C-alpha positions as CSV (number, residue, x, y, z in Angstrom):
1,X,-6.5,15.9,22.3
2,X,-4.9,13.2,20.1
3,X,-7.3,11.9,17.4
4,X,-7.7,8.6,15.7
5,X,-4.4,8.9,13.8
6,X,-2.3,9.2,16.9
7,X,-4.4,6.6,18.8
8,X,-3.4,4.2,16.0
9,X,0.4,4.9,16.6
10,X,2.4,1.7,16.2
11,X,-0.8,-0.1,15.2
12,X,-3.3,-0.3,12.3
13,X,-5.7,2.5,11.2
14,X,-8.5,0.9,9.3
15,X,-10.8,3.1,7.2
16,X,-13.8,1.4,5.7
17,X,-15.7,3.0,2.9
18,X,-12.6,5.0,2.2
19,X,-14.1,7.2,-0.5
20,X,-16.9,8.3,1.7
21,X,-14.7,10.3,4.0
22,X,-14.5,14.0,3.5
23,X,-11.7,15.1,1.2
24,X,-10.0,17.2,3.9
25,X,-10.0,14.3,6.3
26,X,-8.3,12.1,3.8
27,X,-5.8,14.7,2.8
28,X,-4.8,15.1,6.5
29,X,-3.3,11.6,6.2
30,X,-0.6,12.7,3.9
31,X,1.8,14.1,6.5
32,X,1.6,11.2,9.0
33,X,1.9,8.6,6.2
34,X,5.1,10.3,5.1
35,X,6.7,11.5,8.3
36,X,5.1,9.4,11.1
37,X,3.8,12.5,13.0
38,X,0.8,14.7,12.8
39,X,0.8,18.4,13.6
40,X,-2.4,20.1,14.7
41,X,-2.3,23.9,14.5
42,X,-4.7,26.2,16.3
43,X,-4.9,30.0,16.7
44,X,-2.6,30.2,19.7
45,X,-0.5,27.1,19.5
46,X,0.3,23.9,17.6
47,X,0.9,20.4,18.9
48,X,2.8,17.5,17.3
49,X,1.8,13.9,18.1
50,X,3.3,10.6,17.0
51,X,1.4,8.9,14.2
52,X,3.4,6.0,12.8
53,X,0.7,3.6,11.8
54,X,-0.2,1.1,9.1
55,X,-3.1,2.4,6.9
56,X,-5.6,-0.2,5.7
57,X,-8.5,1.1,3.7
58,X,-11.4,-0.5,1.8
59,X,-13.8,1.0,-0.7
60,X,-16.2,-0.1,-3.4
61,X,-15.1,-0.2,-7.0
62,X,-17.9,2.2,-8.1
63,X,-21.0,3.9,-6.6
64,X,-23.2,0.9,-7.1
65,X,-20.5,-1.5,-6.0
66,X,-20.8,-3.9,-8.9
67,X,-18.0,-2.9,-11.2
68,X,-15.9,-5.9,-12.1
69,X,-18.5,-8.4,-10.6
70,X,-18.9,-11.7,-12.4
71,X,-22.6,-12.0,-11.3
72,X,-24.0,-8.5,-11.1
73,X,-24.2,-5.7,-13.7
74,X,-22.7,-2.3,-12.9
75,X,-25.3,0.5,-13.3
76,X,-22.9,3.4,-13.1
77,X,-22.0,5.6,-16.0
78,X,-18.4,6.2,-17.0
79,X,-18.6,9.8,-15.6
80,X,-20.0,8.5,-12.3
81,X,-17.1,6.0,-12.0
82,X,-14.6,8.7,-12.8
83,X,-16.0,11.1,-10.2
84,X,-16.0,8.4,-7.6
85,X,-12.4,7.4,-8.3
86,X,-11.3,11.1,-8.0
87,X,-12.5,11.3,-4.5
88,X,-9.1,9.9,-3.6
89,X,-6.4,12.3,-4.7
90,X,-3.3,11.2,-6.6
91,X,-0.8,12.4,-3.9
92,X,-2.7,10.2,-1.3
93,X,-2.7,7.2,-3.6
94,X,1.0,7.7,-4.1
95,X,1.6,7.1,-0.4
96,X,-0.2,3.7,-0.4
97,X,2.0,0.7,-1.3
98,X,-0.3,-2.2,-2.0
99,X,-3.6,-2.2,-3.9
100,X,-5.6,-5.5,-3.9
101,X,-8.8,-5.9,-6.0
102,X,-11.3,-8.3,-4.3
103,X,-13.9,-10.0,-6.5
104,X,-17.2,-11.5,-5.3
105,X,-16.9,-15.0,-4.0
106,X,-18.9,-17.8,-5.8
107,X,-21.2,-19.9,-3.7
108,X,-19.2,-23.0,-4.6
109,X,-16.2,-21.5,-2.8
110,X,-18.2,-20.7,0.2
111,X,-19.5,-24.2,0.7
112,X,-16.2,-25.9,-0.2
113,X,-13.4,-26.5,2.2
114,X,-10.4,-25.7,0.0
115,X,-7.2,-25.8,2.0
116,X,-5.3,-22.6,2.0
117,X,-1.8,-22.0,3.4
118,X,-2.0,-22.3,7.2
119,X,-1.6,-19.1,9.2
120,X,1.1,-20.8,11.2
121,X,3.3,-21.3,8.1
122,X,2.7,-17.7,7.0
123,X,3.6,-16.5,10.5
124,X,6.9,-18.3,10.4
125,X,7.8,-16.6,7.1
126,X,6.9,-13.2,8.5
127,X,8.9,-13.7,11.7
128,X,11.9,-14.8,9.6
129,X,11.5,-11.7,7.4
130,X,11.3,-9.4,10.5
131,X,14.5,-11.1,11.8
132,X,16.3,-10.3,8.6
133,X,15.3,-6.7,8.9
134,X,16.3,-6.5,12.5
135,X,19.8,-7.8,11.6
136,X,20.0,-5.4,8.7
137,X,19.1,-2.2,10.6
138,X,20.0,-2.9,14.2
139,X,18.5,-0.2,16.4
140,X,18.1,2.5,13.8
141,X,14.6,1.5,12.4
142,X,12.4,-1.6,12.6
143,X,11.1,-2.3,9.1
144,X,11.8,-1.7,5.5
145,X,9.0,0.8,5.3
146,X,10.9,3.3,7.4
147,X,14.1,3.2,5.2
148,X,15.6,6.6,4.3
149,X,16.8,7.3,0.8
150,X,20.4,6.4,1.9
151,X,19.2,3.1,3.3
152,X,17.2,2.4,0.1
153,X,20.4,2.9,-1.9
154,X,22.3,0.6,0.4
155,X,19.9,-2.2,0.7
156,X,17.6,-2.1,-2.3
157,X,20.0,-2.6,-5.2
158,X,18.4,-3.5,-8.5
159,X,20.3,-5.7,-10.9
160,X,20.2,-5.0,-14.7
161,X,17.0,-7.1,-15.2
162,X,15.2,-5.3,-12.4
163,X,16.4,-1.9,-13.7
164,X,14.9,-2.7,-17.1
165,X,11.6,-3.8,-15.6
166,X,11.5,-0.7,-13.4
167,X,12.1,1.6,-16.3
168,X,9.2,0.0,-18.3
169,X,6.9,0.3,-15.2
170,X,7.9,3.9,-14.6
171,X,7.1,5.0,-18.1
172,X,3.9,2.9,-18.7
173,X,2.4,3.6,-15.3
174,X,3.5,7.2,-15.0
175,X,5.1,6.6,-11.6
176,X,6.4,9.4,-9.4
177,X,9.8,9.6,-7.7
178,X,8.0,8.7,-4.5
179,X,6.4,5.6,-6.0
180,X,9.7,4.5,-7.4
181,X,11.3,4.5,-4.0
182,X,8.3,2.8,-2.4
183,X,8.4,0.1,-5.0
184,X,12.0,-0.7,-4.1
185,X,11.1,-1.0,-0.4
186,X,8.1,-3.3,-1.2
187,X,10.4,-5.4,-3.5
188,X,12.9,-5.6,-0.6
189,X,10.2,-6.9,1.7
190,X,9.0,-9.4,-0.8
191,X,12.6,-10.6,-1.2
192,X,12.9,-10.9,2.6
193,X,9.7,-13.0,2.8
194,X,11.2,-15.2,0.1
195,X,14.5,-15.6,2.1
196,X,16.5,-13.9,-0.6
197,X,19.5,-11.6,0.0
198,X,19.0,-10.0,-3.5
199,X,16.0,-8.4,-5.0
200,X,15.1,-10.5,-8.1
201,X,12.9,-9.7,-11.0
202,X,10.1,-11.8,-9.7
203,X,10.2,-9.8,-6.4
204,X,10.0,-6.4,-8.3
205,X,7.3,-7.7,-10.7
206,X,5.1,-8.6,-7.7
207,X,5.7,-5.2,-6.1
208,X,4.7,-3.5,-9.4
209,X,1.5,-5.6,-9.7
210,X,0.5,-4.4,-6.2
211,X,0.6,-0.8,-7.6
212,X,-1.9,-1.6,-10.3
213,X,-4.9,0.7,-10.0
214,X,-7.1,-0.9,-12.7
215,X,-10.2,-0.5,-10.4
216,X,-9.5,3.2,-10.3
217,X,-9.0,3.6,-14.0
218,X,-5.1,3.5,-13.9
219,X,-3.0,1.7,-16.4
220,X,-1.7,-1.8,-15.7
221,X,1.8,-2.9,-16.7
């Protein structure tokens, strides 16, 4: 029977406490994240199910949960933090495009009524970006995330400034070839949200920041 991955097809698969899942369960995400399908093999047969989903995962920064907190002291040793971070393999992390570090919220922010950007305004920007992608790809694919290598070369051109920035990021962050292509797709999406036909340095710089894994001990640019 189809499992959670296929049930999330064309939707969102949210995994809370990401690092607490068994290693083999997490590693099983690698094929569907890359190919949009999942193959289940048994003794006498194998079945392939659709599994094109958006993965959203959340995890604590360390075993005690206080690493990076402005109000609570972390009680974990460096070796405990390292072991905790290693529960998520490098190849799996390589398939995740955006990493956001969330800090604890001060009480002043909770009681205040600071005005953020309205969801209606954000929605308009997203709809416009989706329309740009629909015009770009026609009926072949729906979003930048599904671009092939050929489409990346056609639609994710990097000017000389972006090339220089990408080279520095590639060397300092030890990026893989997969991460390089994914960065270009994310930068293309950020440019679409900005209403830009060209990927500019600010778009690529934002995409690179999203790949910073400081909470997992990786180098920042």
